[in-house]
N, C-alpha and C positions, 0 to 999 in steps of 0.2 A: 503494498500499498503505499502509496508517495505522500511526500508531506502535504498535499494540496487536496487531500481526500480523506480525510480522517472521519469526519461525521457530514452528512448532509443537513443543512441548516431546513429546521423546521420538521426533522424527521422523529419519530418516536422517540430513537436512543437519544437525540441531543436533548430533546425536552424533559425525558426523564432521569437521564444520567448524567446531563451536564455537570461539571465540577463546580461545586460551588461551597465546600468548605474553607474556613477561614486560612489565609495564607498569611503563615508567620513571617514570612520573608517581605512581605507588604509592609507589615509595622516597624522592621529592620528598616527597610527604604524610607520610612518615614521620619525614625528618629535622625537618620544620618541626614535626610535633606535637611530638616530641623536645627542639626548643628552644625552644616554647611552655614545656613542663615546667620546663626548664631556668630560663628568666624567671619562672617563678613562685616557684622555690626561692631563687633569688638576689636577685631584687629584691621579690617581694610578700610572702615569708614569713622565710627567714633561720634556721630553725632554733633549734636548741639546746636546753637544760634551761628557762631563761625567755628574754624578749626581750633580757635583757642578758649572757645566754651565747651568745647566736647569732650568724651572720657578723659581726655589726656592731656588737654591743653594747648596742645600743637598738632599738626597734620599727623596721622598714622605713620606715613612714611618716614618722618623722622623718629620715630619709636620701634618700630618695627623692621623697617627698612625691607627687604628684599620679600618678605612673609605679607607684608601689608600690599604688595602687587597681586599675590596668591588671593588674599580677601578683598581685592576688588572684585574678584570673578565668582566667589561663591554665594553671591546672591541667587545665584541660574538653580541654588535649591529649591526655588519657589517654582520653576519650571517643572520640578520633578514631582513636587507636590501636587500641583496641576493634574498631572499625566495619571498619578496614583488617583485623584480624586474621581476623574471620570471613570475610570477602572473599578472603583468599589462603590461608586454609586449606581453602575450599571449591574454589578454584581448582587448589592444589598437589595435593591428595587424589584428582581427579578420576582415575577407570580404575587406581588403584593398591591393592596388595593393604595388609591391616592392618598387616602388618610393615614394610612400606616407609614407612607413615605413623609409625608408632611409630618406628623408626631416623631418619628425617627431623627428627622433634621433639626426638630427644633429642641428636641431634649439634648441633642448631642452637641448643639452649639451653643446655645445660652447658659448654662449655670455656670460654666468656666468663665464665660466670656462677662459677665455681668461683675461677677466677683473681680477678675482682673481689670476692668474699667474702673472700679470704686478703689482698689489698692494702688494702680498707678496713678490717680487722681490726689490722693492723699500723700503718695511719695514726693510727685512734683510740687505740691503744696507746701510740704516741709522741708524741701532741700530744693529749690528751683535752681540748679545747676545745670542743667542742656537743655530743659524745657520750663516753661510758665504753664501752670494751669489754666486749663477753660473755663469759660463762664459756666455757672451753674446749669443755664439750660441748654448749652451745648453739651455738656455731660449726660443729661437725662435725653437728649436725642441721640447719643451714643448709643444709649441702652436698648435702642430699637434694631440696630444693625442698618437702619436706613437711612443713616444722617448723612451720608454722601451724595445720596439722590437729591438731600435739600440744601447740599452746598456747604455742610459744616465741616467742620475739621475733625479728624480723629484723636481721639485723647492719646492715643499711641500711634507711630505712624505705621506701623507694620500692619494694622486693621484693613488697609487699603485691601489686601488680597481677599478679605472676607465678604467685601461688596461685589467681587466677581464671583467666589463661590455662591452667595447667596442666590445671584442674578441665574447662574447657571441651574440653580436646584429650580428656581420660578420655570425655568424655560421646560427643564426635564420633568416636572411635575406633568405638563401635558402628555407625554407621553406615557408615564405611568398611570395617567386618567384613562387612555385608552385601551392601555396594557403593553405590557414590555414584551416585544418579539423580537425577532431577528431582522425582520422587512423595515418595522419601525425605527430600530435603531440606525439603521443602514439610512434611511432615510431624513431621519434628524441631521446625522451627521452631515450627509449631502446638504440638505437646505442650510443649514448653519454655516457650512462652510461658503457656499455661494453666496448666502447674506453678508458675511464678513467680508469676503471680495469685494462686493458691490459697495458696500457702505465705505469703503474705502477712498473710492470714487466720487461717490454722489454727497457724501458729507452731510446726509441726513440725518440730525439728532437723535430720531425716534429709533431710526434702524441702527445706529452704530449702539446705541443704549442695550439694545437686545442682543445685536450680531457679536459684539465684544471683539471686534476683530484683530485686538493687539493679541489677546491670550485665550481666543475661543479654542485655537488648533491644538492646545493641549490636552483641554479637555475632550475633543472629539478624538484624539488619539486614544486617549484611554478607554473611551467607549469601544472604539474600534479593535483595540487590545483584547478587550474582555471577550468580545466576539471570537477573537483568536482563540482566548483559552477556553472558552467554551465549546464551540464549534469545530475547531480547527482552523489553520491558516488557508487562503484561497486569495487569488490575484485581487479580487473586489477590496477585499479588506486590508491586504498590504498596500494597494494604491492609496486608500485612506488614509492610512498611517503615513506613506511617503508622502503623499500633498501636506500632511499635518507639519511633517518634519522640516517640509519648505518653509511653509508659513511660518513655524516658529523660529528656522534661522533667520527670516527677515526682521521677526519682532526681537531677535537677540540681538542682531547687529546694531539697530537703531536703541535697545535699552542701554546696550553696554556703553555707546557714546552718550548717552543722557549720565548713566552713572559714573564714567569716567568725567566729564565736565564737571557734576558734583564734588568730585572728590579734588578737582583742580588738577587733575592729569590728563589732560588730551592726548598723550602721547602713548597712552597704553595701547597694545595692542587688542585687537577683537577675538582673534582666533581660539585664546583659551576659553573663551565664553562658549564659542560655539562648538570645542569640542568637549565642554562639560555637559551640554544640552544634549549633542549626538550621542554622548554615554548614558545619558538619563533615558533617552529612545531605547538605545540597544539593551540595557539590564532590563527594561521593561517589557521589551521583546521576549526577551530569554524567559520571564516570569509567564508573559502568556503562552508561549511555546510548552509551559508545563515543567520546564528542566529542573525548577526548584521548589516543586511541588512537595518532595519529601523532608523539606526542612521546616521541621517545627519544633524548634528550640522554644522553650517556655518563656526564658528572658527575653524573647524578642519582642512577644506579647506585650509583656510588661513594660518594655521600654517603650513599644508604640502607644502604650495607655498614657505615656509622660508627652508626648509629642505636642498635642494641641495647647494644654496649659504652658509647655515651656515656650513656645511660640508666644503666645499671648502676653507674658511678662517678661521676654528677656530683653528687650531694646531699651525704654527709656530707664528701667528700675536696674537693668544691669550697668548702663553708662553710668548711671548715678553713683553705683555702688564703686565702678571702676576708678571715677576720678576723686572719690573718697579714699581709697587705699593708695592709689598713686601719688595722691597731694601727703600721704603721710610715711613715703618712703618705700612702699612695698614695689618689687621689682616687675615690670608690665607683664611678662609672661607668667610670673607666679598671679598677679591680680586675675588674670584672663583666668587661668584654671581654678582659683576661688571663687570666682564670680559664676563662671560656668556650672560648677559644682552646686553651688548656692541655689542658683534656677533651679538645676535638676530637682534639687530637694524641694523648693518652692513647688515645682510642678507637682512632684508625687503628692504634695500635701494638699495642693488643691484639687489632685483626683481623688485623693482619700478623704477629704474632710468637706469637699465642697461637690465635687460632681456623684460621686457615690450616693450620697444622704439625698441629695436634691431631685436626680435622676428620676427615681421610681415615684417621687410626690408628683413631680411635674407630668411623669407620663401615667399617673392616676388621675390626675387633673384633667387632662386632655381626653382622655379615654371616658371621661364622666361628661365632658363637655360635647364630645361629638356624638354619645350616646343620646344625650337629650336633646340635641340638634335632629338628629335621626328620628326621636321618638314626636317631636313637635310637629314634623309633616303629616299632613293627613293622608291617612289609607285610600291609595286609587280606587275607586269604585269599579266594580266588575263591569265589562260592557254589556249591554242588554242583549238578551237571547235574540237571535235572528229568527223571524217568523216561518212558521211551518210553510212548505210549500203549497201553492193553490192547487197543483194538479195531482193526477193519481200518483200512488207510491212509487208507483214504476218510472217516474221523473227524478227521484231522488238520485243524485250522485252516489255510486258506491264507495265505501272505503278503499284507499291506495292499497294495493296489495304488496307484500316485501319482495326486492328485487328477486331474479331467479339466483340462487345459490348464496344467499345471505345467511349470516351465521345465526343462530338462536339468540344471542345479544342484538345483534341488527334488528332481526326482526321484531323486539319487543320495542324498537324506538320508533316503528313507524306506525 
């Protein structure tokens, strides 16, 4: 059997035996991507109002020299995040009603997010070293996660990615509402890709809002790669992934130029960022082909549970802690190690004390609300019975006969 014919899409085998078990390797990739972003913010960037206000009080290249150049490229961990998100959302929504999909996204995103907003606001209010706190009404708007749509700044700059994730979920909810199938995923990927391409030339704000032309290619690649994982590769799916990679490369070139400009290092080459994005695609292709399915190390699942809280809290609070340690004489690499370890501990505490207790409470509340919503809908009245035919009994249409050769189960359905 060739690599292009493992299963037929839509076949009974694909529908009933598609692999949907948790992939521990994805948890490992998620924490790895998060640590890449942490490295970028601590070693490659440093934040602050100006270079002298950031984590080090000077440009990072004066502190870490060559290592800061590597840190200038590890923002690409975000790209790996987005591909994984497309893969996991497709996998977790298969066969689920839209209500379950929405509920799972709410209880996954909001508890840790709410706490991180309040914690970050408190930190910058007490120690406004690298950032000033937002106004109270801006903080309240951030709690909705829709604040960027209102033109309001993020409490923590890294939350910009959540706005993309949220719009992706809202769009994909349409597919879940109709029922997730192979054909609908392919159609969604195709339409979204074309919409993104068109939006770059039309500059129509409404289309661009939904098309998300800059990052949609990563989500599309993840969706297509899950179909590869579930059904096996074919030229159509690999073509979707290939086109997504090309669009991702174009985004990476533009974004790396922006990052280099912000860092005040316009002479930085682009090729390392392109290499890292390409490697992200390659490692996800390896996962999609099933070559890592036997990796089920439990510590990967534990590490994966820290990813989201770590991402939420590491930036502004981490910069503040780095500046405090550095100003008191701590060596730069030691400070990075201490703060990274501290952020991992904070992530574990948020997972253990915030996410675990609040998730079941929020889940029960949402289930109750949805049940009450459904119960409030009036029951549909049965259609009135058709009047008896006026002609003789022989004019009545006889019931259809089961097709020749039908099985007993098929006969019972006729």
